[in-house]
C-alpha distance (Angstrom), angle and dihedral (degrees) to the residues before:
residue distance angle dihedral
M1 . . .
A2 3.83 . .
G3 3.78 122.9 .
P4 3.91 96.7 -118.5
E5 3.83 90.9 52.2
M6 3.78 90.1 55.8
R7 3.79 93.1 49.4
D8 3.78 90.3 49.9
D9 3.82 94.9 49.5
P10 3.78 115.2 58.8
Q11 3.79 91.3 -167.1
L12 3.76 92.8 58.1
R13 3.82 90.8 47.7
L14 3.79 91.9 51.0
A15 3.79 90.8 47.4
Y16 3.82 89.2 50.8
D17 3.82 91.5 48.3
R18 3.83 92.1 48.7
T19 3.84 88.8 51.5
L20 3.76 91.5 49.1
L21 3.76 92.2 50.2
A22 3.81 90.6 47.2
N23 3.78 88.9 53.2
E24 3.85 91.5 52.4
R25 3.82 91.1 48.0
T26 3.80 89.2 51.9
Y27 3.82 89.8 51.3
A28 3.82 89.7 51.1
A29 3.81 88.7 51.6
W30 3.79 91.3 52.5
L31 3.82 89.7 50.5
R32 3.82 91.6 49.3
T33 3.73 93.1 47.6
G34 3.81 93.4 48.3
L35 3.79 92.2 47.8
A36 3.82 91.2 48.2
V37 3.80 91.9 52.4
A38 3.81 92.3 46.3
A39 3.83 90.9 47.9
F40 3.78 91.3 51.1
G41 3.73 90.4 49.6
F42 3.84 90.4 50.5
A43 3.82 91.2 47.3
L44 3.83 91.1 48.4
G45 3.78 90.5 52.9
H46 3.74 92.1 54.3
V47 3.83 101.3 49.8
P48 3.84 102.8 141.0
D49 3.78 115.3 -110.3
R50 3.83 92.7 -8.2
A51 3.78 104.3 69.7
T52 3.85 100.2 119.7
A53 3.73 124.4 177.5
A54 3.79 90.0 -98.8
M55 3.75 92.4 51.9
R56 3.75 91.4 49.3
A57 3.80 90.0 51.6
I58 3.81 90.5 51.2
A59 3.75 91.0 46.2
A60 3.88 91.0 51.4
A61 3.86 89.3 47.7
L62 3.89 89.7 52.2
V63 3.83 91.5 49.1
L64 3.84 89.8 51.6
A65 3.80 91.4 44.3
G66 3.78 89.3 52.8
A67 3.80 90.1 51.3
A68 3.84 89.2 47.8
V69 3.82 90.6 53.5
I70 3.82 90.0 51.4
V71 3.80 91.4 49.8
Y72 3.83 92.5 48.3
G73 3.83 91.6 48.1
G74 3.80 89.8 52.9
F75 3.79 92.8 49.9
R76 3.79 91.2 45.6
Y77 3.80 91.3 49.9
R78 3.81 92.9 50.4
Q79 3.80 92.1 47.4
V80 3.83 92.2 52.5
A81 3.82 91.6 44.4
R82 3.83 90.4 49.9
D83 3.81 90.6 50.4
M84 3.74 89.9 49.8
R85 3.79 93.4 50.0
A86 3.83 89.5 50.7
E87 3.77 93.0 55.0
G88 3.74 101.1 37.4
S89 3.75 140.0 -10.0
P90 3.82 127.0 2.3
S91 3.83 91.3 -134.7
A92 3.85 95.5 98.9
A93 3.76 102.0 111.0
A94 3.79 121.7 -158.0
P95 3.81 117.8 -124.2
S96 3.74 115.9 -105.1
P97 3.84 108.9 -82.7
V98 3.82 84.6 -148.4
I99 3.86 89.6 76.6
A100 3.80 93.1 56.5
A101 3.83 92.9 40.2
F102 3.83 92.4 50.3
T103 3.83 91.3 48.0
I104 3.82 91.1 49.7
V105 3.89 91.8 50.5
I106 3.84 90.0 49.0
A107 3.86 89.7 48.0
L108 3.84 91.8 51.8
L109 3.81 91.6 46.6
I110 3.83 89.1 51.4
V111 3.81 90.9 50.6
I112 3.80 89.5 50.3
L113 3.79 89.9 48.3
L114 3.88 90.5 50.0
I115 3.76 91.6 50.6
V116 3.83 95.6 45.2
L117 3.80 98.4 43.5
């Protein structure tokens, strides 16, 4: 699909915009899922009077799994956005990598906290 064709056909433009928005919603879902998994891991590691070494290891694994989900979601979003730009309009913007990087740093700090405490 060439760029001028899309500008001339409002239906194609609207379809492209809907697909772009769907991609952004999917990225937000990956972020929410990763944060939920990491939060569950953090909560599991801080169960009062029951946080054994095995539970802390599982909690740390869950926090890292949550971070991995966020990283995968970011890569997937960028891949779909890149494919969309190649076929249509260059207006598909990538989400800020700062969001994913910040979440990864927080996840690593939580893992260190779980191991130390």
